[in-house]
N, C-alpha and C positions, 0 to 999 in steps of 0.2 A: 504494500500499499504506499503510495507516494504522497507526501504532504505537499500542500500548496504554500506558496509564499504568504498568502492571506486567504481567509475564508472567502467563500463566493456565494452569490445568490443568483437566481435565474429571473431575467426581466424579458418582458415582451409587450407589445401594444395589442389591445383588444380590437379585433377586427370590425366590431360593430360600432364602437364609438371613439376609437383611437386612444382611450385612456391607457396609461401604463399599468401593467399587471405584474405580479410577483408570484412565483410558484410557491405555494404554501403546502402544508401537510395534507390538505384535502382538495387540492385544485388551485386555480388561480385566484389571488387576493388582490384587493386594491391598496391595502395597507402593507407597506414594506416591512413593518415590524412583525408581521406573521409569516414572513418568507421562510422557506426551509434553507438551512445554511450547510453548504458542503465545506467540510474541513480537510477532505483528501480528494485525490484525483478520481477515485472510484465513485464517490458521492457526486462530484461534479459531473462526471460522464453520465450518471443516471439522471441527474436534473436535465442535462441537455437532451437526453433521449426522450424524456417525457414532453419537453418543449417542442422538440422537432416533430413528434407525433401529433401534438396540437396544432402546429404550423401546417403540416400535411393535411390535416382534417379541416383547415381554414377556420381555426378558432382565434389564432393569434398570428401576428407577423413580428419581424425584427427581434428574434429570439436570441438572446446571449447572456453569458455569465459576466458578472461583475465583481471586482474585489470589494470586500466590506471589512470594517473592524466591528467587533462585538462591544456594545456599550454596557455600562454597569447593570442595566435591567436585563441584559442578555439579547436586545434587540440588535439587528445588523444595521450598521450606518455605512452607506457608500463612501468610498474613498475618492472616487473621481468626480470631477466637477459636472460632467454631463449627467450623471445619475443623481448627484445632489440636487441639481436643477429639475430633473424629472419628477422626483418624489414631491416637489413643491406644486407641481401642476403648471399650466400654461401661464406665461409671464405677460401676455399682452392685454388680458382682461382680468385684472385682479378682483372684480365684482362678481365674476362667475366661477363655477366649479369648486373644486376642493379648496383652492386658496381663498375664496371668499367665506368658506365655513371654518377656516382654520385647521382643517384636518391635515 
């Protein structure tokens, strides 16, 4: 079992509404804090396999793994700027979507 430099989570975009999704324990979640975390290459490969199957079934698009750090409460926090922005929601209309509700 090979370890990863950083734990990883799987992201995708929902094909219906374009919202960012995170693969959780029982399917796709809109809350990154409930994402399944891969701590080794085997677990990361399993996440990718599930994501690519959902891509092939036209449920999600833009499936990819991203590095995270684990916060004190156990939640994953993205390390890269792109994913930090994606979890906040669209930046053009702050009065709409999850950014308006503070989620």
